[in-house]
C-alpha positions as CSV (number, residue, x, y, z in Angstrom):
1,X,-32.0,-22.4,-27.2
2,X,-35.2,-22.0,-29.1
3,X,-34.9,-23.8,-32.7
4,X,-36.0,-22.0,-35.7
5,X,-39.1,-23.2,-37.3
6,X,-38.9,-23.7,-41.1
7,X,-40.8,-20.5,-41.6
8,X,-38.8,-18.1,-39.4
9,X,-35.4,-20.0,-41.2
10,X,-37.1,-18.9,-44.6
11,X,-37.5,-15.4,-43.6
12,X,-33.9,-15.1,-42.1
13,X,-32.5,-16.5,-45.0
14,X,-33.9,-13.5,-47.1
15,X,-32.2,-10.6,-45.5
16,X,-29.0,-9.9,-43.5
17,X,-29.6,-9.0,-40.1
18,X,-26.7,-6.4,-39.6
19,X,-26.8,-4.8,-43.0
20,X,-28.6,-1.4,-43.3
21,X,-30.6,-1.5,-46.5
22,X,-31.7,1.5,-48.9
23,X,-34.9,2.4,-47.8
24,X,-36.8,1.2,-50.7
25,X,-35.0,-1.9,-50.6
26,X,-36.1,-2.3,-47.0
27,X,-39.4,-1.9,-47.6
28,X,-39.8,-4.2,-50.2
29,X,-37.8,-6.9,-47.6
30,X,-40.7,-6.2,-45.2
31,X,-43.1,-7.2,-48.0
32,X,-41.4,-10.4,-48.7
33,X,-41.2,-11.3,-45.2
34,X,-44.5,-10.5,-43.9
35,X,-46.3,-14.0,-43.2
36,X,-49.1,-13.1,-41.7
37,X,-52.8,-14.2,-42.8
38,X,-53.9,-10.8,-42.2
39,X,-52.8,-7.2,-43.8
40,X,-50.0,-6.4,-41.6
41,X,-49.3,-2.9,-40.4
42,X,-46.0,-1.5,-41.6
43,X,-44.0,0.3,-38.9
44,X,-41.2,2.6,-38.8
45,X,-38.6,3.1,-35.6
46,X,-36.4,6.0,-35.6
47,X,-33.6,6.3,-32.8
48,X,-33.2,10.0,-32.5
49,X,-29.8,11.5,-30.8
50,X,-31.8,13.5,-28.2
51,X,-32.2,13.3,-24.5
52,X,-36.2,13.4,-24.0
53,X,-35.9,14.2,-20.3
54,X,-35.2,17.8,-21.5
55,X,-37.8,19.8,-22.6
56,X,-35.6,21.5,-25.3
57,X,-34.9,18.0,-26.8
58,X,-38.6,16.6,-27.1
59,X,-39.5,15.6,-30.3
60,X,-43.5,15.9,-31.2
61,X,-45.6,16.8,-34.1
62,X,-48.0,15.7,-37.1
63,X,-47.7,14.6,-40.6
64,X,-50.2,13.9,-43.2
65,X,-49.2,10.5,-45.1
66,X,-49.6,11.0,-48.6
67,X,-51.3,7.4,-48.9
68,X,-52.6,7.2,-45.6
69,X,-52.0,4.7,-43.0
70,X,-54.7,2.0,-44.6
71,X,-56.5,1.9,-41.0
72,X,-59.9,2.9,-40.3
73,X,-59.4,5.3,-37.6
74,X,-62.5,6.1,-35.0
75,X,-62.7,9.8,-34.6
76,X,-64.5,10.9,-31.5
77,X,-64.9,15.0,-31.2
78,X,-65.7,16.5,-27.9
79,X,-67.4,19.7,-28.5
80,X,-71.0,21.6,-27.6
81,X,-73.9,20.7,-30.0
82,X,-73.2,22.9,-33.0
83,X,-69.1,21.7,-33.4
84,X,-70.4,18.1,-32.8
85,X,-73.0,18.4,-35.6
86,X,-69.8,19.7,-37.9
87,X,-67.6,17.2,-36.7
88,X,-70.4,14.5,-37.6
89,X,-71.2,15.7,-41.2
90,X,-67.1,15.7,-42.0
91,X,-66.7,12.1,-40.9
92,X,-66.5,11.9,-37.1
93,X,-67.7,8.5,-35.6
94,X,-68.8,10.2,-32.4
95,X,-69.4,13.8,-31.6
96,X,-70.7,15.3,-28.0
97,X,-69.6,16.0,-24.9
98,X,-71.0,15.2,-21.3
99,X,-72.0,11.6,-22.5
100,X,-68.5,10.9,-23.7
101,X,-66.7,12.6,-20.6
102,X,-69.2,10.3,-18.3
103,X,-68.2,7.2,-20.3
104,X,-64.6,8.0,-20.4
105,X,-64.8,8.5,-16.4
106,X,-66.0,5.2,-16.5
107,X,-63.2,3.5,-18.2
108,X,-64.4,3.8,-22.2
109,X,-61.7,4.5,-24.6
110,X,-62.7,2.6,-27.8
111,X,-61.7,5.1,-30.0
112,X,-58.4,6.0,-31.7
113,X,-58.0,10.0,-32.0
114,X,-60.0,12.7,-29.8
115,X,-60.5,16.3,-31.1
116,X,-62.1,18.6,-28.9
117,X,-62.6,22.8,-29.1
118,X,-60.5,25.0,-26.5
119,X,-63.8,25.9,-24.8
120,X,-64.1,22.3,-23.3
121,X,-60.7,21.7,-22.4
122,X,-61.8,22.3,-18.6
123,X,-63.9,19.1,-19.0
124,X,-61.4,17.0,-21.2
125,X,-58.4,18.1,-18.9
126,X,-60.0,16.2,-16.1
127,X,-59.5,13.2,-18.0
128,X,-55.8,13.4,-18.5
129,X,-55.3,10.4,-16.3
130,X,-57.3,8.0,-18.3
131,X,-56.5,9.5,-21.8
132,X,-52.9,10.5,-21.3
133,X,-51.2,7.2,-20.9
134,X,-53.5,5.7,-24.0
135,X,-52.1,8.5,-26.0
136,X,-55.9,10.4,-26.8
137,X,-55.4,13.4,-24.5
138,X,-56.1,16.2,-27.2
139,X,-53.4,18.7,-27.9
140,X,-52.9,22.0,-29.4
141,X,-49.5,21.0,-30.9
142,X,-50.9,17.9,-32.8
143,X,-54.2,20.0,-34.2
144,X,-56.2,17.9,-31.9
145,X,-57.7,21.0,-30.0
146,X,-59.1,23.1,-32.5
147,X,-62.6,25.6,-33.3
148,X,-61.9,23.8,-36.8
149,X,-63.0,20.2,-35.7
150,X,-64.2,19.5,-39.3
151,X,-60.9,20.3,-41.1
152,X,-58.9,18.4,-37.9
153,X,-61.7,15.3,-38.7
154,X,-60.8,15.0,-42.2
155,X,-57.1,15.2,-41.9
156,X,-57.1,12.4,-39.2
157,X,-59.4,10.2,-41.7
158,X,-57.2,11.2,-44.5
159,X,-53.9,10.0,-42.8
160,X,-52.6,12.5,-40.5
161,X,-50.8,10.9,-37.6
162,X,-49.2,12.4,-34.5
163,X,-45.8,11.5,-33.4
164,X,-43.9,11.5,-29.9
165,X,-40.3,10.9,-29.2
166,X,-40.4,8.1,-26.2
167,X,-38.3,7.6,-22.9
168,X,-35.5,5.8,-25.1
169,X,-35.5,8.0,-27.7
170,X,-37.2,6.6,-30.3
171,X,-40.2,7.5,-32.8
172,X,-42.5,4.9,-33.2
173,X,-44.9,5.4,-36.3
174,X,-47.3,3.6,-38.9
175,X,-46.5,4.2,-42.2
176,X,-49.0,1.7,-44.0
177,X,-50.0,-2.0,-44.8
178,X,-48.0,-4.7,-46.0
179,X,-50.8,-4.7,-49.1
180,X,-49.7,-1.3,-50.1
181,X,-47.2,-1.4,-52.7
182,X,-43.6,-0.5,-51.9
183,X,-43.5,3.1,-53.8
184,X,-46.7,4.2,-51.8
185,X,-44.8,2.5,-48.1
186,X,-41.6,4.6,-49.2
187,X,-43.3,7.8,-49.8
188,X,-44.9,7.9,-46.4
189,X,-41.6,7.3,-44.9
190,X,-40.0,9.8,-46.4
191,X,-43.1,12.2,-45.3
192,X,-42.4,11.5,-42.1
193,X,-38.3,11.1,-42.1
194,X,-38.4,14.6,-43.4
195,X,-41.0,15.9,-41.0
196,X,-38.4,14.9,-38.1
197,X,-35.3,16.3,-39.4
198,X,-37.1,19.1,-39.8
199,X,-38.0,19.2,-36.0
200,X,-34.8,18.6,-35.1
201,X,-34.1,20.5,-31.7
202,X,-31.1,23.4,-32.0
203,X,-29.5,21.8,-28.7
204,X,-29.5,18.4,-29.8
205,X,-25.8,17.5,-30.7
206,X,-24.0,14.6,-32.5
207,X,-25.9,12.5,-34.7
208,X,-29.5,13.1,-35.1
209,X,-30.9,10.0,-36.7
210,X,-29.3,7.3,-35.3
211,X,-31.0,4.2,-36.6
212,X,-34.1,3.4,-38.4
213,X,-35.7,0.2,-38.6
214,X,-38.8,-1.2,-40.7
215,X,-41.1,-3.8,-39.7
216,X,-44.5,-5.4,-40.1
217,X,-46.5,-7.3,-37.5
218,X,-45.2,-10.1,-36.2
219,X,-42.1,-9.8,-38.5
220,X,-38.3,-8.6,-38.2
221,X,-36.8,-5.6,-38.2
222,X,-34.9,-4.3,-41.2
223,X,-32.3,-2.0,-40.5
224,X,-32.3,1.3,-42.9
225,X,-29.3,3.3,-44.2
226,X,-29.8,6.7,-42.2
227,X,-28.0,8.5,-45.4
228,X,-31.6,8.2,-46.6
229,X,-32.2,11.6,-44.4
230,X,-29.0,13.3,-45.7
């Protein structure tokens, strides 16, 4: 069995692995046990009592975190010249159409979010095999297929994130950076949790929010008391 290093022992001594903490306390602990030399990302993992194989129980949506994610989000807008100019003026990092479609066909995906207008979906749809597995495919449900590319760009830059339950029934999302104060991280986490509660499928039976864990990059997961969502 691998021996724990002094650093790992010190981290493990600061919390009880099986204890479910109040959300605010859990976030304070995550900040305490973060030992990376860089500004670690803080993530939340929420296991839901749904069956993702059923279309009626697929939980997906967007939420605008009040304090953003702390990450620099690279936005590409695929649109005709007029809309591309609007997007660039609103803060998009890149905008255009055919040149980027060709780059993506050749394997380029050096971007975090792709937004497009409805009239170019025929071209964008053909990129599904490349963009889909990377979570980059624009979707009307997440607001990334829209004629208002300026608003969509500004929202993404300001901290709007999209989330989708995975095959195991878990929602994974970034809620900020370890450098954020605990209050801001708590507010971001609550914004996401409240959004998830509102999206509870009518067909979901039994306990909906089954478990919540907060962690930072390379750090341990801290269990959160699910009563935080009522």
